[in-house]
C-alpha positions as a Markdown table, in Angstrom:
| # | Residue | x | y | z |
|---|---|---|---|---|
| 1 | Met | -39.7 | 24.8 | 15.7 |
| 2 | Ser | -38.7 | 25.9 | 19.1 |
| 3 | Ser | -38.0 | 23.4 | 21.9 |
| 4 | Arg | -40.9 | 24.6 | 24.0 |
| 5 | Glu | -43.5 | 24.1 | 20.9 |
| 6 | Ser | -41.9 | 20.5 | 20.3 |
| 7 | Asp | -42.3 | 19.5 | 24.0 |
| 8 | Arg | -46.0 | 20.7 | 23.7 |
| 9 | Ile | -46.8 | 18.6 | 20.5 |
| 10 | Ser | -45.0 | 15.7 | 22.0 |
| 11 | Ser | -47.0 | 16.0 | 25.3 |
| 12 | Ala | -50.2 | 16.3 | 23.1 |
| 13 | Gln | -49.4 | 13.1 | 21.1 |
| 14 | Gln | -48.6 | 11.2 | 24.3 |
| 15 | Thr | -51.8 | 12.2 | 25.9 |
| 16 | Leu | -53.9 | 11.3 | 22.5 |
| 17 | Asp | -52.2 | 8.0 | 22.6 |
| 18 | Ile | -53.0 | 7.3 | 26.3 |
| 19 | Leu | -56.8 | 8.4 | 25.8 |
| 20 | Tyr | -56.7 | 6.1 | 22.7 |
| 21 | Glu | -55.5 | 3.1 | 24.8 |
| 22 | Ile | -58.2 | 3.8 | 27.4 |
| 23 | Ser | -60.7 | 4.0 | 24.5 |
| 24 | Gln | -59.6 | 0.7 | 23.2 |
| 25 | Leu | -60.0 | -0.8 | 26.7 |
| 26 | Leu | -63.4 | 0.6 | 27.0 |
| 27 | Asn | -64.1 | -0.7 | 23.5 |
| 28 | Thr | -65.6 | 2.7 | 22.3 |
| 29 | Gln | -65.0 | 1.8 | 18.6 |
| 30 | Leu | -63.4 | 5.3 | 18.0 |
| 31 | Asp | -60.4 | 5.6 | 15.7 |
| 32 | Lys | -57.5 | 8.0 | 16.7 |
| 33 | Glu | -58.9 | 10.7 | 14.4 |
| 34 | Thr | -62.5 | 10.5 | 15.5 |
| 35 | Leu | -61.1 | 10.5 | 19.2 |
| 36 | Ala | -58.8 | 13.6 | 18.4 |
| 37 | Thr | -61.8 | 15.2 | 17.0 |
| 38 | Cys | -64.0 | 14.6 | 20.0 |
| 39 | Val | -61.1 | 15.7 | 22.4 |
| 40 | Gly | -60.9 | 18.7 | 20.5 |
| 41 | Met | -64.6 | 19.6 | 20.7 |
| 42 | Ile | -64.6 | 18.8 | 24.4 |
| 43 | Glu | -61.6 | 21.3 | 24.8 |
| 44 | Ser | -63.7 | 23.9 | 22.8 |
| 45 | Gly | -66.6 | 23.6 | 25.2 |
| 46 | Val | -68.8 | 20.9 | 23.8 |
| 47 | Asn | -70.5 | 19.1 | 26.5 |
| 48 | Pro | -69.2 | 15.6 | 26.6 |
| 49 | Glu | -72.4 | 13.9 | 27.5 |
| 50 | Ala | -74.1 | 15.7 | 24.6 |
| 51 | Leu | -71.3 | 14.6 | 22.4 |
| 52 | Ala | -71.6 | 10.9 | 23.5 |
| 53 | Ala | -75.3 | 11.0 | 22.9 |
| 54 | Val | -74.8 | 12.4 | 19.4 |
| 55 | Ile | -72.1 | 9.6 | 18.8 |
| 56 | Leu | -74.6 | 7.1 | 20.0 |
| 57 | Glu | -77.5 | 8.3 | 18.0 |
| 58 | Leu | -75.3 | 8.5 | 14.8 |
| 59 | Arg | -74.4 | 4.6 | 15.2 |
| 60 | Arg | -77.8 | 3.7 | 15.7 |
| 61 | Glu | -78.9 | 5.5 | 12.6 |
| 62 | Ser | -76.1 | 4.0 | 10.6 |
| 63 | Thr | -76.9 | 0.5 | 11.7 |
| 64 | Ala | -80.5 | 1.1 | 10.6 |
| 65 | Leu | -79.6 | 2.4 | 7.3 |
| 66 | Gln | -77.3 | -0.6 | 6.7 |
| 67 | Gln | -80.0 | -2.9 | 7.9 |
| 68 | Gly | -82.4 | -1.4 | 5.5 |
| 69 | Gln | -80.1 | -1.6 | 2.7 |
| 70 | Ala | -79.3 | -5.2 | 3.3 |
| 71 | Ala | -83.0 | -5.9 | 3.5 |
| 72 | Thr | -83.6 | -4.0 | 0.2 |
| 73 | Leu | -80.8 | -5.7 | -1.6 |
| 74 | Ser | -82.1 | -9.3 | -0.3 |
| 75 | Ala | -85.5 | -8.6 | -1.6 |
| 76 | Gln | -84.5 | -7.6 | -5.2 |
| 77 | Pro | -84.8 | -10.1 | -7.8 |
| 78 | Thr | -81.3 | -11.2 | -9.4 |
| 79 | Thr | -80.5 | -12.5 | -12.9 |
| 80 | Thr | -78.9 | -15.8 | -13.3 |
| 81 | Asn | -78.2 | -16.8 | -17.1 |
| 82 | Gly | -80.7 | -14.2 | -18.4 |
| 83 | Arg | -83.3 | -15.4 | -16.1 |
| 84 | Val | -84.6 | -13.4 | -13.0 |
| 85 | Ser | -84.7 | -15.6 | -9.9 |
| 86 | Arg | -86.4 | -14.4 | -6.8 |
| 87 | Pro | -85.3 | -14.8 | -3.2 |
| 88 | Ala | -86.8 | -17.8 | -1.6 |
| 89 | Ser | -89.2 | -15.9 | 0.4 |
| 90 | Arg | -91.0 | -14.7 | -2.4 |
| 91 | Leu | -91.2 | -17.8 | -4.5 |
| 92 | Gly | -94.7 | -18.7 | -5.4 |
| 93 | Thr | -96.1 | -15.1 | -4.9 |
| 94 | Arg | -96.8 | -12.6 | -7.6 |
């Protein structure tokens, strides 16, 4: 690897480290790999505002799915010692 390539890689890594620190201060909740992917997409011409909107929408959908799964799991009967027990909210209803 030439000295020039080494300098370029070092500079890119330093830039990513600085961007990551800024993203942590802004509480973006992006890990370094995701941040690097976003930077690469923006450098390739993706509109940054559109990318941010997609990330926010994916987070909303993920949260909704997690809440839906949690609600489904809490509503399912569980077994204890071979007996089916129902969540408290469903006791007395059939």
